[in-house]
C-alpha positions as a LaTeX table, in Angstrom:
\begin{tabular}{lrrr}
\hline
Residue & $x$ (\AA) & $y$ (\AA) & $z$ (\AA) \\
\hline
Met1 & $-11.24$ & $-7.51$ & 82.90 \\
Leu2 & $-7.63$ & $-7.33$ & 81.79 \\
Asn3 & $-6.13$ & $-4.57$ & 79.66 \\
Cys4 & $-2.63$ & $-4.79$ & 78.26 \\
Tyr5 & $-0.05$ & $-2.69$ & 76.47 \\
Lys6 & 3.20 & $-3.90$ & 74.94 \\
Ile7 & 6.43 & $-2.39$ & 73.70 \\
Thr8 & 9.59 & $-3.73$ & 72.07 \\
Asp9 & 12.73 & $-1.99$ & 70.82 \\
Lys10 & 16.12 & $-3.06$ & 69.51 \\
Gly11 & 17.95 & $-0.67$ & 71.86 \\
Ser12 & 21.40 & 0.08 & 70.50 \\
Arg13 & 21.76 & $-3.32$ & 68.82 \\
His14 & 21.54 & $-3.86$ & 65.06 \\
Ala15 & 18.57 & $-6.24$ & 65.33 \\
Asn16 & 15.75 & $-7.04$ & 67.74 \\
Glu17 & 15.74 & $-10.69$ & 68.84 \\
Asp18 & 12.85 & $-10.24$ & 71.30 \\
Ser19 & 9.34 & $-11.41$ & 70.43 \\
Leu20 & 6.10 & $-10.97$ & 72.33 \\
Gly21 & 2.44 & $-11.81$ & 72.05 \\
Cys22 & $-0.96$ & $-11.09$ & 73.61 \\
Phe23 & $-3.79$ & $-13.48$ & 72.76 \\
Glu24 & $-7.46$ & $-13.68$ & 73.72 \\
Asn25 & $-9.94$ & $-16.55$ & 73.55 \\
Gly26 & $-13.20$ & $-15.84$ & 75.37 \\
Asp27 & $-12.36$ & $-15.25$ & 79.03 \\
Asn28 & $-8.92$ & $-16.78$ & 78.55 \\
Arg29 & $-5.90$ & $-14.56$ & 77.99 \\
Cys30 & $-2.29$ & $-15.38$ & 77.17 \\
Phe31 & 0.76 & $-13.11$ & 77.33 \\
Ile32 & 4.32 & $-14.11$ & 76.46 \\
Val33 & 7.75 & $-12.45$ & 76.13 \\
Cys34 & 10.71 & $-14.27$ & 74.57 \\
Asp35 & 14.31 & $-13.10$ & 74.29 \\
Gly36 & 16.31 & $-14.85$ & 71.58 \\
Leu37 & 19.88 & $-15.42$ & 72.65 \\
Gly38 & 22.18 & $-13.07$ & 70.80 \\
Gly39 & 25.44 & $-14.46$ & 69.56 \\
His40 & 23.82 & $-17.67$ & 68.39 \\
Gly41 & 22.77 & $-16.21$ & 65.05 \\
Met42 & 19.10 & $-17.15$ & 64.97 \\
Gly43 & 17.69 & $-15.89$ & 68.24 \\
Asp44 & 15.02 & $-13.80$ & 66.53 \\
Ile45 & 13.69 & $-16.85$ & 64.69 \\
Ala46 & 13.69 & $-18.91$ & 67.88 \\
Ser47 & 11.85 & $-16.33$ & 69.95 \\
Gln48 & 9.17 & $-15.74$ & 67.32 \\
Leu49 & 8.69 & $-19.47$ & 66.79 \\
Val50 & 7.98 & $-20.00$ & 70.50 \\
Val51 & 5.48 & $-17.12$ & 70.51 \\
Asp52 & 3.77 & $-18.60$ & 67.45 \\
Val53 & 3.54 & $-22.06$ & 69.04 \\
Phe54 & 2.04 & $-20.58$ & 72.22 \\
Glu55 & $-0.58$ & $-18.79$ & 70.13 \\
Ser56 & $-1.41$ & $-21.98$ & 68.22 \\
Gln57 & $-1.67$ & $-24.02$ & 71.41 \\
Phe58 & $-3.76$ & $-21.31$ & 73.07 \\
Thr59 & $-6.44$ & $-21.42$ & 70.37 \\
Gln60 & $-6.78$ & $-25.18$ & 70.88 \\
Met61 & $-6.85$ & $-25.32$ & 74.68 \\
Asn62 & $-9.87$ & $-24.82$ & 76.91 \\
Gly63 & $-8.50$ & $-25.45$ & 80.42 \\
Met64 & $-5.82$ & $-22.94$ & 81.34 \\
Ala65 & $-4.61$ & $-24.88$ & 84.40 \\
Asp66 & $-2.79$ & $-27.35$ & 82.16 \\
Phe67 & $-1.91$ & $-24.98$ & 79.34 \\
Leu68 & 1.60 & $-23.89$ & 80.25 \\
Pro69 & 3.26 & $-27.33$ & 80.52 \\
Ala70 & 1.69 & $-28.36$ & 77.20 \\
Ala71 & 2.72 & $-25.12$ & 75.49 \\
Phe72 & 6.30 & $-25.18$ & 76.78 \\
Glu73 & 6.72 & $-28.82$ & 75.74 \\
Ala74 & 5.22 & $-28.23$ & 72.29 \\
Ala75 & 7.33 & $-25.12$ & 71.69 \\
Gln76 & 10.51 & $-26.90$ & 72.78 \\
Ser77 & 9.76 & $-29.88$ & 70.51 \\
Ile78 & 9.00 & $-27.73$ & 67.47 \\
Leu79 & 12.04 & $-25.54$ & 68.12 \\
Leu80 & 14.34 & $-28.58$ & 68.16 \\
Ser81 & 12.71 & $-29.90$ & 64.97 \\
Glu82 & 13.20 & $-26.53$ & 63.27 \\
Gln83 & 16.86 & $-26.55$ & 64.31 \\
Ala84 & 17.33 & $-29.94$ & 62.69 \\
Glu85 & 15.56 & $-28.84$ & 59.52 \\
Arg86 & 17.75 & $-25.75$ & 59.23 \\
Ser87 & 20.97 & $-27.56$ & 60.28 \\
Ala88 & 21.09 & $-25.03$ & 63.09 \\
Lys89 & 21.41 & $-27.21$ & 66.17 \\
Arg90 & 22.17 & $-25.09$ & 69.25 \\
Lys91 & 21.92 & $-21.88$ & 67.21 \\
Met92 & 18.23 & $-21.22$ & 67.87 \\
Lys93 & 17.76 & $-20.50$ & 71.56 \\
Thr94 & 15.43 & $-18.31$ & 73.55 \\
Thr95 & 14.12 & $-17.50$ & 77.00 \\
Ala96 & 10.36 & $-17.39$ & 77.61 \\
Ala97 & 8.12 & $-15.85$ & 80.26 \\
Ala98 & 4.38 & $-16.45$ & 80.05 \\
Leu99 & 1.16 & $-15.60$ & 81.85 \\
Val100 & $-2.25$ & $-17.15$ & 81.15 \\
Thr101 & $-5.55$ & $-16.47$ & 82.89 \\
Asp102 & $-9.03$ & $-17.97$ & 82.80 \\
Gly103 & $-10.75$ & $-15.01$ & 84.45 \\
Lys104 & $-10.32$ & $-16.49$ & 87.92 \\
His105 & $-6.70$ & $-17.55$ & 88.25 \\
Ala106 & $-3.35$ & $-16.46$ & 86.85 \\
Tyr107 & $-0.86$ & $-19.13$ & 85.78 \\
Ile108 & 2.79 & $-18.18$ & 85.30 \\
Gly109 & 5.74 & $-20.05$ & 83.84 \\
His110 & 9.21 & $-19.16$ & 82.61 \\
Val111 & 12.58 & $-20.41$ & 81.48 \\
Gly112 & 15.69 & $-18.23$ & 81.44 \\
Asp113 & 15.98 & $-14.65$ & 82.66 \\
Ser114 & 12.91 & $-13.00$ & 81.16 \\
Arg115 & 10.64 & $-12.16$ & 84.07 \\
Val116 & 7.02 & $-12.01$ & 85.20 \\
Tyr117 & 6.18 & $-9.65$ & 88.06 \\
Val118 & 2.91 & $-9.80$ & 90.02 \\
Phe119 & 1.74 & $-6.60$ & 91.75 \\
Tyr120 & $-0.88$ & $-6.13$ & 94.44 \\
Lys121 & $-1.66$ & $-2.95$ & 96.39 \\
Asn122 & 1.14 & $-1.15$ & 94.51 \\
Lys123 & 3.77 & $-3.61$ & 95.70 \\
Val124 & 5.59 & $-6.53$ & 94.13 \\
Lys125 & 3.75 & $-9.59$ & 95.37 \\
Arg126 & 5.90 & $-12.11$ & 93.49 \\
Arg127 & 8.30 & $-12.44$ & 90.60 \\
Thr128 & 9.86 & $-15.29$ & 88.72 \\
Leu129 & 13.44 & $-16.10$ & 89.71 \\
Asp130 & 15.97 & $-15.96$ & 86.90 \\
His131 & 17.68 & $-19.11$ & 85.74 \\
Ser132 & 21.05 & $-17.39$ & 85.81 \\
Ile133 & 24.34 & $-17.44$ & 87.70 \\
Pro134 & 23.74 & $-14.09$ & 89.50 \\
Gln135 & 20.28 & $-15.25$ & 90.64 \\
Met136 & 21.82 & $-18.41$ & 92.08 \\
Leu137 & 24.43 & $-16.30$ & 93.87 \\
Ala138 & 21.68 & $-14.10$ & 95.31 \\
Leu139 & 19.69 & $-17.11$ & 96.50 \\
Ser140 & 22.78 & $-18.45$ & 98.26 \\
Lys141 & 23.34 & $-15.01$ & 99.86 \\
Glu142 & 26.71 & $-14.54$ & 98.13 \\
Ile143 & 25.48 & $-11.30$ & 96.55 \\
Lys144 & 22.55 & $-9.00$ & 97.24 \\
Glu145 & 19.42 & $-9.21$ & 95.11 \\
Ser146 & 20.12 & $-5.67$ & 93.89 \\
Glu147 & 23.51 & $-6.78$ & 92.53 \\
Ile148 & 21.97 & $-9.13$ & 89.95 \\
Arg149 & 21.32 & $-6.31$ & 87.49 \\
Phe150 & 24.91 & $-5.41$ & 86.77 \\
His151 & 26.77 & $-8.52$ & 87.83 \\
Pro152 & 29.64 & $-9.38$ & 85.42 \\
Asp153 & 28.16 & $-12.87$ & 84.88 \\
Arg154 & 24.60 & $-11.66$ & 84.35 \\
Ser155 & 24.54 & $-12.86$ & 80.74 \\
Phe156 & 25.19 & $-16.47$ & 81.79 \\
Val157 & 21.73 & $-18.04$ & 81.55 \\
Leu158 & 21.47 & $-21.56$ & 82.94 \\
Arg159 & 18.20 & $-22.65$ & 81.32 \\
Val160 & 16.88 & $-21.87$ & 77.84 \\
Met161 & 14.65 & $-23.31$ & 75.17 \\
Gly162 & 16.40 & $-24.82$ & 72.17 \\
Val163 & 18.84 & $-27.17$ & 73.90 \\
Asp164 & 18.13 & $-30.83$ & 74.69 \\
Trp165 & 16.28 & $-31.26$ & 77.97 \\
Glu166 & 16.80 & $-34.35$ & 80.11 \\
Glu167 & 13.91 & $-32.99$ & 82.15 \\
Pro168 & 11.72 & $-29.89$ & 81.67 \\
Met169 & 13.68 & $-26.69$ & 82.20 \\
Tyr170 & 10.67 & $-24.41$ & 82.52 \\
Glu171 & 9.43 & $-23.46$ & 85.98 \\
Leu172 & 5.81 & $-22.95$ & 87.00 \\
Leu173 & 4.67 & $-20.70$ & 89.84 \\
Pro174 & 1.72 & $-21.65$ & 92.03 \\
Pro175 & $-1.54$ & $-20.22$ & 90.60 \\
Glu176 & $-2.58$ & $-16.77$ & 91.79 \\
Lys177 & $-6.17$ & $-15.71$ & 92.41 \\
Leu178 & $-6.77$ & $-13.02$ & 89.82 \\
Lys179 & $-8.75$ & $-10.84$ & 92.23 \\
Lys180 & $-5.61$ & $-10.65$ & 94.40 \\
Cys181 & $-3.53$ & $-9.35$ & 91.49 \\
Gln182 & $-3.53$ & $-5.65$ & 90.61 \\
Ala183 & $-1.18$ & $-5.82$ & 87.63 \\
Phe184 & 1.46 & $-7.91$ & 85.91 \\
Leu185 & 4.65 & $-7.06$ & 84.07 \\
Leu186 & 6.34 & $-9.46$ & 81.65 \\
Cys187 & 9.71 & $-8.29$ & 80.38 \\
Ser188 & 13.05 & $-9.28$ & 78.90 \\
Asp189 & 16.27 & $-8.65$ & 80.80 \\
Gly190 & 17.01 & $-5.65$ & 78.59 \\
Phe191 & 14.04 & $-3.97$ & 80.25 \\
Trp192 & 14.25 & $-4.99$ & 83.91 \\
Glu193 & 17.97 & $-4.39$ & 84.25 \\
Trp194 & 17.39 & $-0.64$ & 83.86 \\
Ile195 & 14.46 & $-0.19$ & 86.24 \\
Asp196 & 14.23 & $-1.50$ & 89.78 \\
Glu197 & 11.18 & $-2.70$ & 91.66 \\
Ala198 & 10.85 & 0.52 & 93.67 \\
Glu199 & 10.54 & 2.52 & 90.45 \\
Met200 & 8.01 & 0.05 & 89.04 \\
Cys201 & 5.84 & 0.38 & 92.14 \\
Ser202 & 6.14 & 4.15 & 92.32 \\
Leu203 & 4.99 & 4.53 & 88.73 \\
Leu204 & 2.19 & 1.99 & 89.30 \\
Arg205 & 0.82 & 4.18 & 92.09 \\
Glu206 & 0.93 & 7.26 & 89.86 \\
Thr207 & $-0.81$ & 5.84 & 86.78 \\
Asp208 & $-4.24$ & 4.50 & 85.96 \\
Ser209 & $-3.80$ & 2.37 & 82.84 \\
Ala210 & $-1.50$ & $-0.32$ & 81.46 \\
Glu211 & $-0.44$ & 1.98 & 78.62 \\
Glu212 & 0.50 & 4.92 & 80.83 \\
Trp213 & 2.32 & 2.69 & 83.31 \\
Leu214 & 4.40 & 0.97 & 80.64 \\
Arg215 & 5.13 & 4.17 & 78.75 \\
Arg216 & 6.43 & 5.83 & 81.89 \\
Met217 & 8.48 & 2.79 & 82.87 \\
Thr218 & 9.97 & 2.70 & 79.38 \\
Glu219 & 10.93 & 6.38 & 79.67 \\
Arg220 & 12.73 & 5.51 & 82.90 \\
Val221 & 14.46 & 2.53 & 81.28 \\
Val222 & 15.75 & 4.65 & 78.40 \\
Lys223 & 16.88 & 7.43 & 80.74 \\
Asn224 & 18.67 & 5.05 & 83.11 \\
Ala225 & 20.41 & 3.33 & 80.19 \\
Glu226 & 21.54 & 6.56 & 78.55 \\
Gly227 & 25.10 & 6.26 & 77.24 \\
Ser228 & 25.23 & 2.48 & 77.59 \\
Asp229 & 25.29 & $-0.34$ & 75.05 \\
Met230 & 21.59 & $-1.03$ & 75.39 \\
Asp231 & 20.24 & $-4.50$ & 74.72 \\
Asn232 & 16.90 & $-5.20$ & 73.03 \\
Tyr233 & 14.15 & $-4.43$ & 75.52 \\
Ser234 & 10.55 & $-5.62$ & 75.54 \\
Ala235 & 7.67 & $-5.63$ & 78.01 \\
Ile236 & 3.96 & $-6.29$ & 78.37 \\
Ala237 & 1.99 & $-4.50$ & 81.09 \\
Val238 & $-1.26$ & $-6.18$ & 82.13 \\
Trp239 & $-3.79$ & $-4.21$ & 84.16 \\
Asn240 & $-6.58$ & $-5.85$ & 86.15 \\
Thr241 & $-9.54$ & $-3.45$ & 86.07 \\
Arg242 & $-11.79$ & $-5.53$ & 88.33 \\
\hline
\end{tabular}
């Protein structure tokens, strides 16, 4: 059985362009976090539209193994159509990080720099890799993984929804057996940049519910960001009680 808790906040910005959703359909569950790209004027509309499309697709799908490609493609298509209708081409962009489960397996997909973390035995088992310049530099060993968070080019995202795709820009992780997953964390970059993996794991060990874990992580995020120009931050904690 999966329990979840979610939180979103505008930080020190004038508006919140993050959107998130948690949906249930029998044994199937869907979780998604989207971060509308600020500076493009309509990021909040883009992020909410993608969440809405995922919810609509989720209610119509039975097999979760094929859900994510269909949902990403549908959301991208509808987002581009909405841009055209609003004469807002290239103004409605968003990242997306999603997790779906069928009670046996966990399926994860993302585009951009919103993340999904998988935890097992109080350790990070896997996380999505950002589609960003600093992530590419880390993969090529030009910077350390820990330097991604405050790299001067961290805001340069290489893949997003809402631009024309010559080929799919979303990335899918291999399925995870749900019984080998203790917890999941989906979050926008405004959240993960202010809390590192060691802190996430330490708080996971000390808590016994999704709500307590996320509340304590959020307290750490706010404390670590004190005095800074804080971006919108959003997260969903998913707790596997089996």
